[in-house]
mmCIF file of the N, C-alpha and C atoms, coordinates in Angstrom:
data_MODEL
# 
_entry.id   MODEL 
# 
loop_
_atom_site.group_PDB 
_atom_site.id 
_atom_site.type_symbol 
_atom_site.label_atom_id 
_atom_site.label_alt_id 
_atom_site.label_comp_id 
_atom_site.label_asym_id 
_atom_site.label_entity_id 
_atom_site.label_seq_id 
_atom_site.pdbx_PDB_ins_code 
_atom_site.Cartn_x 
_atom_site.Cartn_y 
_atom_site.Cartn_z 
_atom_site.occupancy 
_atom_site.B_iso_or_equiv 
_atom_site.pdbx_formal_charge 
_atom_site.auth_seq_id 
_atom_site.auth_comp_id 
_atom_site.auth_asym_id 
_atom_site.auth_atom_id 
_atom_site.pdbx_PDB_model_num 
ATOM 1   N N  . MET A 1 1  ? -10.748 -16.337 -37.208 1.00 0.00 ? 1  MET A N  1 
ATOM 2   C CA . MET A 1 1  ? -10.834 -17.719 -37.646 1.00 0.00 ? 1  MET A CA 1 
ATOM 3   C C  . MET A 1 1  ? -12.239 -18.002 -38.166 1.00 0.00 ? 1  MET A C  1 
ATOM 4   N N  . ALA A 1 2  ? -12.307 -18.728 -39.240 1.00 0.00 ? 2  ALA A N  1 
ATOM 5   C CA . ALA A 1 2  ? -13.593 -19.060 -39.856 1.00 0.00 ? 2  ALA A CA 1 
ATOM 6   C C  . ALA A 1 2  ? -14.457 -19.877 -38.894 1.00 0.00 ? 2  ALA A C  1 
ATOM 7   N N  . ASP A 1 3  ? -15.756 -19.663 -38.995 1.00 0.00 ? 3  ASP A N  1 
ATOM 8   C CA . ASP A 1 3  ? -16.715 -20.322 -38.109 1.00 0.00 ? 3  ASP A CA 1 
ATOM 9   C C  . ASP A 1 3  ? -17.460 -21.420 -38.877 1.00 0.00 ? 3  ASP A C  1 
ATOM 10  N N  . PRO A 1 4  ? -17.213 -22.680 -38.541 1.00 0.00 ? 4  PRO A N  1 
ATOM 11  C CA . PRO A 1 4  ? -17.868 -23.774 -39.274 1.00 0.00 ? 4  PRO A CA 1 
ATOM 12  C C  . PRO A 1 4  ? -19.378 -23.846 -39.059 1.00 0.00 ? 4  PRO A C  1 
ATOM 13  N N  . THR A 1 5  ? -19.905 -23.107 -38.094 1.00 0.00 ? 5  THR A N  1 
ATOM 14  C CA . THR A 1 5  ? -21.353 -23.133 -37.863 1.00 0.00 ? 5  THR A CA 1 
ATOM 15  C C  . THR A 1 5  ? -22.108 -22.185 -38.789 1.00 0.00 ? 5  THR A C  1 
ATOM 16  N N  . ILE A 1 6  ? -21.360 -21.334 -39.515 1.00 0.00 ? 6  ILE A N  1 
ATOM 17  C CA . ILE A 1 6  ? -22.016 -20.401 -40.437 1.00 0.00 ? 6  ILE A CA 1 
ATOM 18  C C  . ILE A 1 6  ? -21.394 -20.489 -41.835 1.00 0.00 ? 6  ILE A C  1 
ATOM 19  N N  . LYS A 1 7  ? -21.191 -21.707 -42.310 1.00 0.00 ? 7  LYS A N  1 
ATOM 20  C CA . LYS A 1 7  ? -20.635 -21.919 -43.651 1.00 0.00 ? 7  LYS A CA 1 
ATOM 21  C C  . LYS A 1 7  ? -21.597 -21.401 -44.714 1.00 0.00 ? 7  LYS A C  1 
ATOM 22  N N  . GLN A 1 8  ? -21.031 -20.870 -45.796 1.00 0.00 ? 8  GLN A N  1 
ATOM 23  C CA . GLN A 1 8  ? -21.862 -20.489 -46.938 1.00 0.00 ? 8  GLN A CA 1 
ATOM 24  C C  . GLN A 1 8  ? -22.517 -21.758 -47.487 1.00 0.00 ? 8  GLN A C  1 
ATOM 25  N N  . PRO A 1 9  ? -23.799 -21.717 -47.792 1.00 0.00 ? 9  PRO A N  1 
ATOM 26  C CA . PRO A 1 9  ? -24.485 -22.934 -48.249 1.00 0.00 ? 9  PRO A CA 1 
ATOM 27  C C  . PRO A 1 9  ? -23.999 -23.451 -49.597 1.00 0.00 ? 9  PRO A C  1 
ATOM 28  N N  . GLU A 1 10 ? -23.357 -22.606 -50.383 1.00 0.00 ? 10 GLU A N  1 
ATOM 29  C CA . GLU A 1 10 ? -22.904 -23.022 -51.711 1.00 0.00 ? 10 GLU A CA 1 
ATOM 30  C C  . GLU A 1 10 ? -21.621 -23.850 -51.690 1.00 0.00 ? 10 GLU A C  1 
ATOM 31  N N  . ASN A 1 11 ? -20.890 -23.862 -50.574 1.00 0.00 ? 11 ASN A N  1 
ATOM 32  C CA . ASN A 1 11 ? -19.650 -24.635 -50.517 1.00 0.00 ? 11 ASN A CA 1 
ATOM 33  C C  . ASN A 1 11 ? -19.903 -26.092 -50.890 1.00 0.00 ? 11 ASN A C  1 
ATOM 34  N N  . VAL A 1 12 ? -19.014 -26.655 -51.717 1.00 0.00 ? 12 VAL A N  1 
ATOM 35  C CA . VAL A 1 12 ? -19.106 -28.086 -51.986 1.00 0.00 ? 12 VAL A CA 1 
ATOM 36  C C  . VAL A 1 12 ? -18.652 -28.841 -50.739 1.00 0.00 ? 12 VAL A C  1 
ATOM 37  N N  . ALA A 1 13 ? -19.106 -30.057 -50.596 1.00 0.00 ? 13 ALA A N  1 
ATOM 38  C CA . ALA A 1 13 ? -18.743 -30.864 -49.435 1.00 0.00 ? 13 ALA A CA 1 
ATOM 39  C C  . ALA A 1 13 ? -17.234 -31.077 -49.391 1.00 0.00 ? 13 ALA A C  1 
ATOM 40  N N  . GLY A 1 14 ? -16.684 -31.022 -48.198 1.00 0.00 ? 14 GLY A N  1 
ATOM 41  C CA . GLY A 1 14 ? -15.257 -31.231 -48.006 1.00 0.00 ? 14 GLY A CA 1 
ATOM 42  C C  . GLY A 1 14 ? -14.739 -30.388 -46.865 1.00 0.00 ? 14 GLY A C  1 
ATOM 43  N N  . LYS A 1 15 ? -13.442 -30.481 -46.628 1.00 0.00 ? 15 LYS A N  1 
ATOM 44  C CA . LYS A 1 15 ? -12.867 -29.819 -45.455 1.00 0.00 ? 15 LYS A CA 1 
ATOM 45  C C  . LYS A 1 15 ? -12.711 -28.310 -45.608 1.00 0.00 ? 15 LYS A C  1 
ATOM 46  N N  . TRP A 1 16 ? -12.584 -27.791 -46.830 1.00 0.00 ? 16 TRP A N  1 
ATOM 47  C CA . TRP A 1 16 ? -12.416 -26.358 -47.047 1.00 0.00 ? 16 TRP A CA 1 
ATOM 48  C C  . TRP A 1 16 ? -13.776 -25.688 -47.202 1.00 0.00 ? 16 TRP A C  1 
ATOM 49  N N  . TYR A 1 17 ? -13.925 -24.488 -46.626 1.00 0.00 ? 17 TYR A N  1 
ATOM 50  C CA . TYR A 1 17 ? -15.189 -23.757 -46.707 1.00 0.00 ? 17 TYR A CA 1 
ATOM 51  C C  . TYR A 1 17 ? -14.961 -22.264 -46.545 1.00 0.00 ? 17 TYR A C  1 
ATOM 52  N N  . VAL A 1 18 ? -15.955 -21.491 -46.943 1.00 0.00 ? 18 VAL A N  1 
ATOM 53  C CA . VAL A 1 18 ? -16.023 -20.056 -46.688 1.00 0.00 ? 18 VAL A CA 1 
ATOM 54  C C  . VAL A 1 18 ? -17.226 -19.847 -45.786 1.00 0.00 ? 18 VAL A C  1 
ATOM 55  N N  . ASP A 1 19 ? -17.054 -19.013 -44.749 1.00 0.00 ? 19 ASP A N  1 
ATOM 56  C CA . ASP A 1 19 ? -18.188 -18.758 -43.862 1.00 0.00 ? 19 ASP A CA 1 
ATOM 57  C C  . ASP A 1 19 ? -18.893 -17.457 -44.252 1.00 0.00 ? 19 ASP A C  1 
ATOM 58  N N  . GLN A 1 20 ? -19.930 -17.109 -43.506 1.00 0.00 ? 20 GLN A N  1 
ATOM 59  C CA . GLN A 1 20 ? -20.784 -15.981 -43.864 1.00 0.00 ? 20 GLN A CA 1 
ATOM 60  C C  . GLN A 1 20 ? -20.199 -14.622 -43.501 1.00 0.00 ? 20 GLN A C  1 
ATOM 61  N N  . THR A 1 21 ? -18.956 -14.568 -43.013 1.00 0.00 ? 21 THR A N  1 
ATOM 62  C CA . THR A 1 21 ? -18.310 -13.278 -42.769 1.00 0.00 ? 21 THR A CA 1 
ATOM 63  C C  . THR A 1 21 ? -17.578 -12.775 -44.005 1.00 0.00 ? 21 THR A C  1 
ATOM 64  N N  . CYS A 1 22 ? -17.640 -13.520 -45.089 1.00 0.00 ? 22 CYS A N  1 
ATOM 65  C CA . CYS A 1 22 ? -16.965 -13.142 -46.337 1.00 0.00 ? 22 CYS A CA 1 
ATOM 66  C C  . CYS A 1 22 ? -17.517 -11.825 -46.884 1.00 0.00 ? 22 CYS A C  1 
ATOM 67  N N  . VAL A 1 23 ? -16.588 -10.977 -47.302 1.00 0.00 ? 23 VAL A N  1 
ATOM 68  C CA . VAL A 1 23 ? -16.917 -9.797  -48.100 1.00 0.00 ? 23 VAL A CA 1 
ATOM 69  C C  . VAL A 1 23 ? -16.190 -9.995  -49.428 1.00 0.00 ? 23 VAL A C  1 
ATOM 70  N N  . PRO A 1 24 ? -16.773 -9.615  -50.527 1.00 0.00 ? 24 PRO A N  1 
ATOM 71  C CA . PRO A 1 24 ? -16.146 -9.924  -51.821 1.00 0.00 ? 24 PRO A CA 1 
ATOM 72  C C  . PRO A 1 24 ? -14.928 -9.042  -52.114 1.00 0.00 ? 24 PRO A C  1 
ATOM 73  N N  . CYS A 1 25 ? -13.845 -9.289  -51.394 1.00 0.00 ? 25 CYS A N  1 
ATOM 74  C CA . CYS A 1 25 ? -12.619 -8.503  -51.578 1.00 0.00 ? 25 CYS A CA 1 
ATOM 75  C C  . CYS A 1 25 ? -11.805 -8.998  -52.767 1.00 0.00 ? 25 CYS A C  1 
ATOM 76  N N  . HIS A 1 26 ? -12.088 -10.198 -53.238 1.00 0.00 ? 26 HIS A N  1 
ATOM 77  C CA . HIS A 1 26 ? -11.469 -10.794 -54.428 1.00 0.00 ? 26 HIS A CA 1 
ATOM 78  C C  . HIS A 1 26 ? -10.090 -11.406 -54.178 1.00 0.00 ? 26 HIS A C  1 
ATOM 79  N N  . LEU A 1 27 ? -9.536  -11.288 -52.974 1.00 0.00 ? 27 LEU A N  1 
ATOM 80  C CA . LEU A 1 27 ? -8.197  -11.820 -52.724 1.00 0.00 ? 27 LEU A CA 1 
ATOM 81  C C  . LEU A 1 27 ? -8.142  -13.335 -52.872 1.00 0.00 ? 27 LEU A C  1 
ATOM 82  N N  . CYS A 1 28 ? -9.157  -14.044 -52.388 1.00 0.00 ? 28 CYS A N  1 
ATOM 83  C CA . CYS A 1 28 ? -9.142  -15.505 -52.511 1.00 0.00 ? 28 CYS A CA 1 
ATOM 84  C C  . CYS A 1 28 ? -9.221  -15.934 -53.970 1.00 0.00 ? 28 CYS A C  1 
ATOM 85  N N  . MET A 1 29 ? -9.936  -15.164 -54.769 1.00 0.00 ? 29 MET A N  1 
ATOM 86  C CA . MET A 1 29 ? -10.031 -15.483 -56.197 1.00 0.00 ? 29 MET A CA 1 
ATOM 87  C C  . MET A 1 29 ? -8.682  -15.311 -56.885 1.00 0.00 ? 29 MET A C  1 
ATOM 88  N N  . ASP A 1 30 ? -7.876  -14.366 -56.398 1.00 0.00 ? 30 ASP A N  1 
ATOM 89  C CA . ASP A 1 30 ? -6.526  -14.191 -56.943 1.00 0.00 ? 30 ASP A CA 1 
ATOM 90  C C  . ASP A 1 30 ? -5.644  -15.386 -56.606 1.00 0.00 ? 30 ASP A C  1 
ATOM 91  N N  . GLU A 1 31 ? -5.836  -15.957 -55.420 1.00 0.00 ? 31 GLU A N  1 
ATOM 92  C CA . GLU A 1 31 ? -4.992  -17.054 -54.943 1.00 0.00 ? 31 GLU A CA 1 
ATOM 93  C C  . GLU A 1 31 ? -5.446  -18.427 -55.420 1.00 0.00 ? 31 GLU A C  1 
ATOM 94  N N  . ALA A 1 32 ? -6.755  -18.634 -55.538 1.00 0.00 ? 32 ALA A N  1 
ATOM 95  C CA . ALA A 1 32 ? -7.271  -19.973 -55.863 1.00 0.00 ? 32 ALA A CA 1 
ATOM 96  C C  . ALA A 1 32 ? -8.465  -19.902 -56.812 1.00 0.00 ? 32 ALA A C  1 
ATOM 97  N N  . PRO A 1 33 ? -8.289  -19.324 -57.993 1.00 0.00 ? 33 PRO A N  1 
ATOM 98  C CA . PRO A 1 33 ? -9.438  -19.180 -58.899 1.00 0.00 ? 33 PRO A CA 1 
ATOM 99  C C  . PRO A 1 33 ? -10.012 -20.507 -59.378 1.00 0.00 ? 33 PRO A C  1 
ATOM 100 N N  . GLU A 1 34 ? -9.207  -21.566 -59.339 1.00 0.00 ? 34 GLU A N  1 
ATOM 101 C CA . GLU A 1 34 ? -9.694  -22.875 -59.777 1.00 0.00 ? 34 GLU A CA 1 
ATOM 102 C C  . GLU A 1 34 ? -10.572 -23.551 -58.724 1.00 0.00 ? 34 GLU A C  1 
ATOM 103 N N  . LEU A 1 35 ? -10.563 -23.012 -57.505 1.00 0.00 ? 35 LEU A N  1 
ATOM 104 C CA . LEU A 1 35 ? -11.313 -23.611 -56.401 1.00 0.00 ? 35 LEU A CA 1 
ATOM 105 C C  . LEU A 1 35 ? -12.500 -22.769 -55.943 1.00 0.00 ? 35 LEU A C  1 
ATOM 106 N N  . MET A 1 36 ? -12.434 -21.474 -56.199 1.00 0.00 ? 36 MET A N  1 
ATOM 107 C CA . MET A 1 36 ? -13.406 -20.534 -55.650 1.00 0.00 ? 36 MET A CA 1 
ATOM 108 C C  . MET A 1 36 ? -14.344 -20.031 -56.743 1.00 0.00 ? 36 MET A C  1 
ATOM 109 N N  . SER A 1 37 ? -15.551 -19.663 -56.328 1.00 0.00 ? 37 SER A N  1 
ATOM 110 C CA . SER A 1 37 ? -16.516 -19.034 -57.233 1.00 0.00 ? 37 SER A CA 1 
ATOM 111 C C  . SER A 1 37 ? -17.229 -17.923 -56.482 1.00 0.00 ? 37 SER A C  1 
ATOM 112 N N  . TYR A 1 38 ? -17.808 -17.004 -57.250 1.00 0.00 ? 38 TYR A N  1 
ATOM 113 C CA . TYR A 1 38 ? -18.633 -15.953 -56.671 1.00 0.00 ? 38 TYR A CA 1 
ATOM 114 C C  . TYR A 1 38 ? -20.078 -16.422 -56.613 1.00 0.00 ? 38 TYR A C  1 
ATOM 115 N N  . ALA A 1 39 ? -20.767 -16.041 -55.556 1.00 0.00 ? 39 ALA A N  1 
ATOM 116 C CA . ALA A 1 39 ? -22.206 -16.259 -55.479 1.00 0.00 ? 39 ALA A CA 1 
ATOM 117 C C  . ALA A 1 39 ? -22.889 -15.298 -56.447 1.00 0.00 ? 39 ALA A C  1 
ATOM 118 N N  . ASP A 1 40 ? -24.133 -15.565 -56.767 1.00 0.00 ? 40 ASP A N  1 
ATOM 119 C CA . ASP A 1 40 ? -24.901 -14.649 -57.614 1.00 0.00 ? 40 ASP A CA 1 
ATOM 120 C C  . ASP A 1 40 ? -24.842 -13.251 -57.021 1.00 0.00 ? 40 ASP A C  1 
ATOM 121 N N  . GLY A 1 41 ? -24.586 -12.272 -57.858 1.00 0.00 ? 41 GLY A N  1 
ATOM 122 C CA . GLY A 1 41 ? -24.493 -10.897 -57.398 1.00 0.00 ? 41 GLY A CA 1 
ATOM 123 C C  . GLY A 1 41 ? -23.154 -10.554 -56.773 1.00 0.00 ? 41 GLY A C  1 
ATOM 124 N N  . GLU A 1 42 ? -22.234 -11.516 -56.767 1.00 0.00 ? 42 GLU A N  1 
ATOM 125 C CA . GLU A 1 42 ? -20.896 -11.343 -56.177 1.00 0.00 ? 42 GLU A CA 1 
ATOM 126 C C  . GLU A 1 42 ? -20.950 -10.820 -54.743 1.00 0.00 ? 42 GLU A C  1 
ATOM 127 N N  . THR A 1 43 ? -21.903 -11.332 -53.957 1.00 0.00 ? 43 THR A N  1 
ATOM 128 C CA . THR A 1 43 ? -22.023 -10.912 -52.562 1.00 0.00 ? 43 THR A CA 1 
ATOM 129 C C  . THR A 1 43 ? -21.031 -11.621 -51.653 1.00 0.00 ? 43 THR A C  1 
ATOM 130 N N  . HIS A 1 44 ? -20.517 -12.762 -52.097 1.00 0.00 ? 44 HIS A N  1 
ATOM 131 C CA . HIS A 1 44 ? -19.523 -13.528 -51.346 1.00 0.00 ? 44 HIS A CA 1 
ATOM 132 C C  . HIS A 1 44 ? -18.941 -14.607 -52.260 1.00 0.00 ? 44 HIS A C  1 
ATOM 133 N N  . THR A 1 45 ? -17.904 -15.267 -51.763 1.00 0.00 ? 45 THR A N  1 
ATOM 134 C CA . THR A 1 45 ? -17.312 -16.383 -52.494 1.00 0.00 ? 45 THR A CA 1 
ATOM 135 C C  . THR A 1 45 ? -17.600 -17.681 -51.747 1.00 0.00 ? 45 THR A C  1 
ATOM 136 N N  . PHE A 1 46 ? -17.290 -18.789 -52.407 1.00 0.00 ? 46 PHE A N  1 
ATOM 137 C CA . PHE A 1 46 ? -17.454 -20.107 -51.794 1.00 0.00 ? 46 PHE A CA 1 
ATOM 138 C C  . PHE A 1 46 ? -16.543 -21.086 -52.518 1.00 0.00 ? 46 PHE A C  1 
ATOM 139 N N  . PHE A 1 47 ? -16.304 -22.232 -51.901 1.00 0.00 ? 47 PHE A N  1 
ATOM 140 C CA . PHE A 1 47 ? -15.518 -23.282 -52.550 1.00 0.00 ? 47 PHE A CA 1 
ATOM 141 C C  . PHE A 1 47 ? -16.430 -24.045 -53.499 1.00 0.00 ? 47 PHE A C  1 
ATOM 142 N N  . SER A 1 48 ? -16.167 -23.902 -54.778 1.00 0.00 ? 48 SER A N  1 
ATOM 143 C CA . SER A 1 48 ? -16.928 -24.629 -55.791 1.00 0.00 ? 48 SER A CA 1 
ATOM 144 C C  . SER A 1 48 ? -16.249 -25.946 -56.141 1.00 0.00 ? 48 SER A C  1 
ATOM 145 N N  . LYS A 1 49 ? -15.009 -26.114 -55.664 1.00 0.00 ? 49 LYS A N  1 
ATOM 146 C CA . LYS A 1 49 ? -14.240 -27.347 -55.872 1.00 0.00 ? 49 LYS A CA 1 
ATOM 147 C C  . LYS A 1 49 ? -13.303 -27.503 -54.689 1.00 0.00 ? 49 LYS A C  1 
ATOM 148 N N  . GLN A 1 50 ? -13.203 -28.704 -54.169 1.00 0.00 ? 50 GLN A N  1 
ATOM 149 C CA . GLN A 1 50 ? -12.228 -28.989 -53.115 1.00 0.00 ? 50 GLN A CA 1 
ATOM 150 C C  . GLN A 1 50 ? -10.874 -29.291 -53.761 1.00 0.00 ? 50 GLN A C  1 
ATOM 151 N N  . PRO A 1 51 ? -9.785  -28.937 -53.100 1.00 0.00 ? 51 PRO A N  1 
ATOM 152 C CA . PRO A 1 51 ? -8.461  -29.254 -53.651 1.00 0.00 ? 51 PRO A CA 1 
ATOM 153 C C  . PRO A 1 51 ? -8.291  -30.755 -53.839 1.00 0.00 ? 51 PRO A C  1 
ATOM 154 N N  . SER A 1 52 ? -7.675  -31.126 -54.966 1.00 0.00 ? 52 SER A N  1 
ATOM 155 C CA . SER A 1 52 ? -7.434  -32.548 -55.230 1.00 0.00 ? 52 SER A CA 1 
ATOM 156 C C  . SER A 1 52 ? -5.964  -32.846 -55.497 1.00 0.00 ? 52 SER A C  1 
ATOM 157 N N  . THR A 1 53 ? -5.136  -31.814 -55.484 1.00 0.00 ? 53 THR A N  1 
ATOM 158 C CA . THR A 1 53 ? -3.696  -31.990 -55.672 1.00 0.00 ? 53 THR A CA 1 
ATOM 159 C C  . THR A 1 53 ? -2.963  -31.174 -54.612 1.00 0.00 ? 53 THR A C  1 
ATOM 160 N N  . ALA A 1 54 ? -1.687  -31.442 -54.444 1.00 0.00 ? 54 ALA A N  1 
ATOM 161 C CA . ALA A 1 54 ? -0.880  -30.671 -53.492 1.00 0.00 ? 54 ALA A CA 1 
ATOM 162 C C  . ALA A 1 54 ? -0.840  -29.197 -53.893 1.00 0.00 ? 54 ALA A C  1 
ATOM 163 N N  . GLU A 1 55 ? -0.772  -28.934 -55.182 1.00 0.00 ? 55 GLU A N  1 
ATOM 164 C CA . GLU A 1 55 ? -0.746  -27.545 -55.654 1.00 0.00 ? 55 GLU A CA 1 
ATOM 165 C C  . GLU A 1 55 ? -2.051  -26.821 -55.314 1.00 0.00 ? 55 GLU A C  1 
ATOM 166 N N  . GLU A 1 56 ? -3.182  -27.498 -55.538 1.00 0.00 ? 56 GLU A N  1 
ATOM 167 C CA . GLU A 1 56 ? -4.471  -26.894 -55.193 1.00 0.00 ? 56 GLU A CA 1 
ATOM 168 C C  . GLU A 1 56 ? -4.605  -26.708 -53.687 1.00 0.00 ? 56 GLU A C  1 
ATOM 169 N N  . GLU A 1 57 ? -4.098  -27.640 -52.910 1.00 0.00 ? 57 GLU A N  1 
ATOM 170 C CA . GLU A 1 57 ? -4.120  -27.510 -51.451 1.00 0.00 ? 57 GLU A CA 1 
ATOM 171 C C  . GLU A 1 57 ? -3.327  -26.265 -51.034 1.00 0.00 ? 57 GLU A C  1 
ATOM 172 N N  . ASN A 1 58 ? -2.189  -26.046 -51.666 1.00 0.00 ? 58 ASN A N  1 
ATOM 173 C CA . ASN A 1 58 ? -1.391  -24.850 -51.385 1.00 0.00 ? 58 ASN A CA 1 
ATOM 174 C C  . ASN A 1 58 ? -2.144  -23.582 -51.769 1.00 0.00 ? 58 ASN A C  1 
ATOM 175 N N  . HIS A 1 59 ? -2.851  -23.614 -52.887 1.00 0.00 ? 59 HIS A N  1 
ATOM 176 C CA . HIS A 1 59 ? -3.638  -22.448 -53.302 1.00 0.00 ? 59 HIS A CA 1 
ATOM 177 C C  . HIS A 1 59 ? -4.744  -22.158 -52.290 1.00 0.00 ? 59 HIS A C  1 
ATOM 178 N N  . ALA A 1 60 ? -5.395  -23.186 -51.780 1.00 0.00 ? 60 ALA A N  1 
ATOM 179 C CA . ALA A 1 60 ? -6.432  -22.991 -50.764 1.00 0.00 ? 60 ALA A CA 1 
ATOM 180 C C  . ALA A 1 60 ? -5.829  -22.379 -49.505 1.00 0.00 ? 60 ALA A C  1 
ATOM 181 N N  . MET A 1 61 ? -4.663  -22.853 -49.102 1.00 0.00 ? 61 MET A N  1 
ATOM 182 C CA . MET A 1 61 ? -3.988  -22.308 -47.926 1.00 0.00 ? 61 MET A CA 1 
ATOM 183 C C  . MET A 1 61 ? -3.621  -20.840 -48.148 1.00 0.00 ? 61 MET A C  1 
ATOM 184 N N  . GLU A 1 62 ? -3.130  -20.519 -49.335 1.00 0.00 ? 62 GLU A N  1 
ATOM 185 C CA . GLU A 1 62 ? -2.785  -19.134 -49.656 1.00 0.00 ? 62 GLU A CA 1 
ATOM 186 C C  . GLU A 1 62 ? -4.028  -18.244 -49.636 1.00 0.00 ? 62 GLU A C  1 
ATOM 187 N N  . ALA A 1 63 ? -5.150  -18.754 -50.118 1.00 0.00 ? 63 ALA A N  1 
ATOM 188 C CA . ALA A 1 63 ? -6.401  -17.999 -50.075 1.00 0.00 ? 63 ALA A CA 1 
ATOM 189 C C  . ALA A 1 63 ? -6.818  -17.754 -48.631 1.00 0.00 ? 63 ALA A C  1 
ATOM 190 N N  . MET A 1 64 ? -6.702  -18.770 -47.789 1.00 0.00 ? 64 MET A N  1 
ATOM 191 C CA . MET A 1 64 ? -7.056  -18.627 -46.379 1.00 0.00 ? 64 MET A CA 1 
ATOM 192 C C  . MET A 1 64 ? -6.176  -17.572 -45.709 1.00 0.00 ? 64 MET A C  1 
ATOM 193 N N  . GLU A 1 65 ? -4.881  -17.615 -45.981 1.00 0.00 ? 65 GLU A N  1 
ATOM 194 C CA . GLU A 1 65 ? -3.954  -16.662 -45.374 1.00 0.00 ? 65 GLU A CA 1 
ATOM 195 C C  . GLU A 1 65 ? -4.178  -15.238 -45.876 1.00 0.00 ? 65 GLU A C  1 
ATOM 196 N N  . ALA A 1 66 ? -4.677  -15.080 -47.097 1.00 0.00 ? 66 ALA A N  1 
ATOM 197 C CA . ALA A 1 66 ? -4.906  -13.752 -47.671 1.00 0.00 ? 66 ALA A CA 1 
ATOM 198 C C  . ALA A 1 66 ? -6.222  -13.126 -47.217 1.00 0.00 ? 66 ALA A C  1 
ATOM 199 N N  . CYS A 1 67 ? -7.135  -13.921 -46.707 1.00 0.00 ? 67 CYS A N  1 
ATOM 200 C CA . CYS A 1 67 ? -8.485  -13.445 -46.389 1.00 0.00 ? 67 CYS A CA 1 
ATOM 201 C C  . CYS A 1 67 ? -8.468  -12.435 -45.233 1.00 0.00 ? 67 CYS A C  1 
ATOM 202 N N  . PRO A 1 68 ? -8.883  -11.183 -45.485 1.00 0.00 ? 68 PRO A N  1 
ATOM 203 C CA . PRO A 1 68 ? -8.841  -10.169 -44.430 1.00 0.00 ? 68 PRO A CA 1 
ATOM 204 C C  . PRO A 1 68 ? -9.895  -10.362 -43.341 1.00 0.00 ? 68 PRO A C  1 
ATOM 205 N N  . THR A 1 69 ? -10.971 -11.101 -43.637 1.00 0.00 ? 69 THR A N  1 
ATOM 206 C CA . THR A 1 69 ? -12.002 -11.334 -42.624 1.00 0.00 ? 69 THR A CA 1 
ATOM 207 C C  . THR A 1 69 ? -11.893 -12.718 -41.992 1.00 0.00 ? 69 THR A C  1 
ATOM 208 N N  . GLU A 1 70 ? -10.865 -13.464 -42.371 1.00 0.00 ? 70 GLU A N  1 
ATOM 209 C CA . GLU A 1 70 ? -10.660 -14.832 -41.866 1.00 0.00 ? 70 GLU A CA 1 
ATOM 210 C C  . GLU A 1 70 ? -11.894 -15.698 -42.076 1.00 0.00 ? 70 GLU A C  1 
ATOM 211 N N  . ALA A 1 71 ? -12.504 -15.550 -43.252 1.00 0.00 ? 71 ALA A N  1 
ATOM 212 C CA . ALA A 1 71 ? -13.735 -16.275 -43.569 1.00 0.00 ? 71 ALA A CA 1 
ATOM 213 C C  . ALA A 1 71 ? -13.491 -17.648 -44.178 1.00 0.00 ? 71 ALA A C  1 
ATOM 214 N N  . ILE A 1 72 ? -12.243 -17.982 -44.472 1.00 0.00 ? 72 ILE A N  1 
ATOM 215 C CA . ILE A 1 72 ? -11.925 -19.272 -45.084 1.00 0.00 ? 72 ILE A CA 1 
ATOM 216 C C  . ILE A 1 72 ? -11.433 -20.221 -44.010 1.00 0.00 ? 72 ILE A C  1 
ATOM 217 N N  . GLY A 1 73 ? -12.031 -21.411 -43.984 1.00 0.00 ? 73 GLY A N  1 
ATOM 218 C CA . GLY A 1 73 ? -11.669 -22.395 -42.976 1.00 0.00 ? 73 GLY A CA 1 
ATOM 219 C C  . GLY A 1 73 ? -11.370 -23.757 -43.559 1.00 0.00 ? 73 GLY A C  1 
ATOM 220 N N  . ASN A 1 74 ? -10.799 -24.578 -42.704 1.00 0.00 ? 74 ASN A N  1 
ATOM 221 C CA . ASN A 1 74 ? -10.399 -25.932 -43.070 1.00 0.00 ? 74 ASN A CA 1 
ATOM 222 C C  . ASN A 1 74 ? -10.737 -26.834 -41.892 1.00 0.00 ? 74 ASN A C  1 
ATOM 223 N N  . ASP A 1 75 ? -11.669 -27.750 -42.079 1.00 0.00 ? 75 ASP A N  1 
ATOM 224 C CA . ASP A 1 75 ? -12.072 -28.680 -41.022 1.00 0.00 ? 75 ASP A CA 1 
ATOM 225 C C  . ASP A 1 75 ? -11.135 -29.867 -40.901 1.00 0.00 ? 75 ASP A C  1 
ATOM 226 N N  . GLY A 1 76 ? -10.129 -29.942 -41.767 1.00 0.00 ? 76 GLY A N  1 
ATOM 227 C CA . GLY A 1 76 ? -9.257  -31.105 -41.771 1.00 0.00 ? 76 GLY A CA 1 
ATOM 228 C C  . GLY A 1 76 ? -8.022  -30.861 -41.003 1.00 0.00 ? 76 GLY A C  1 
# 
């Protein structure tokens, strides 16, 4: 489960986040490319946009479920 105490600093404000256990496996980018971005050097991903529609919310959930390190969290 993602740890809200070690969120990536690049995450935009909101309930969805990526924590510092992220490895750039690219699975979240496959599920939610409209919400996720790579950090410089592709060392990790982060939420560059919070979901604003039901479809985007589903994409965020799919990204969370696909994450092998459980680095994606939802505070909501």
